[in-house]
C-alpha positions in Angstrom: -26.6 -14.9 -8.7 -29.0 -17.0 -11.2 -28.8 -20.5 -12.2 -25.6 -21.6 -13.6 -23.4 -19.2 -13.6 -19.9 -18.5 -11.2 -19.5 -15.5 -9.5 -17.7 -13.0 -11.3 -13.9 -13.1 -10.6 -12.0 -9.8 -9.5 -8.4 -10.0 -11.2 -6.3 -7.7 -8.2 -3.6 -8.8 -9.0 -1.0 -6.9 -11.0 1.3 -8.4 -13.7 4.9 -8.9 -11.5 7.0 -7.0 -13.7 11.1 -8.1 -13.1 13.8 -5.7 -12.1 15.7 -3.8 -14.0 19.4 -5.3 -13.7 21.1 -1.8 -12.2 19.0 -1.0 -9.6 20.4 -1.6 -6.8 23.0 0.4 -9.2 20.5 3.2 -9.2 19.7 3.1 -6.0 23.3 4.2 -4.2 23.2 7.1 -5.7 20.2 8.4 -4.6 19.2 9.5 -1.4 17.2 8.1 1.4 14.6 10.2 0.8 15.1 9.6 -3.1 15.3 6.4 -2.5 11.8 5.9 -0.4 10.2 7.6 -2.9 11.0 5.4 -6.6 10.2 2.6 -4.3 7.3 3.7 -2.7 5.9 5.4 -5.9 2.9 4.0 -8.6 4.5 4.6 -12.0 7.4 2.2 -10.8 4.9 0.1 -9.4 6.5 -2.0 -7.2 6.0 -5.5 -5.8 5.8 -6.4 -2.6 7.4 -9.8 -4.6 10.0 -6.6 -6.1 10.3 -5.6 -2.8 11.6 -8.6 -1.3 13.5 -10.5 -4.8 15.6 -6.7 -3.9 16.5 -7.6 -0.1 17.2 -11.2 -0.8 20.0 -9.3 -3.3 21.5 -6.8 -1.5 22.0 -9.6 1.8 18.6 -8.4 3.5 16.5 -11.0 5.5 12.5 -10.5 5.2 9.2 -12.1 4.9 6.9 -12.6 4.0 4.4 -11.4 5.9 6.1 -7.7 6.2 4.2 -5.4 4.3 5.3 -2.7 1.2 6.1 0.0 3.0 7.6 -2.0 5.9 10.0 -3.9 2.4 10.2 -0.1 1.6 11.6 1.1 4.6 14.7 -1.8 5.9 16.2 -1.6 2.0 15.4 2.7 2.1 17.8 2.2 5.1 20.4 -0.5 4.5 21.5 1.8 1.6 21.4 5.7 4.1 23.1 3.1 6.4 25.8 2.5 3.9 26.4 6.0 3.0 26.7 6.9 6.7 29.4 3.9 7.1 31.0 5.5 3.9 31.6 8.9 4.7 33.3 8.0 7.8 35.3 5.4 6.8 36.4 8.0 4.1 36.7 11.6 7.5 40.3 11.0 9.0 41.6 12.7 11.3 43.9 15.8 11.0 47.8 14.8 11.0 49.5 17.3 13.1 
């Protein structure tokens, strides 16, 4: 560096877009594979912060130290478990 020049700062942080208001409803209609692909996609650009907020909205405890992939997995498994629960609750034994 030349005297009087400051080092160039890298702006690596992406601006965080707010979560869509109906995201919980959207995710509830998707299969686990679709949820995982959607939350992991670069096009949607979900940040760790967004995923933490989503986890909080749906009642999941998360840590600030969790990675993006861990949050995606946790959210996906939540919706998968919810679907399994509703399937099992809807299945009734045959009446004789």
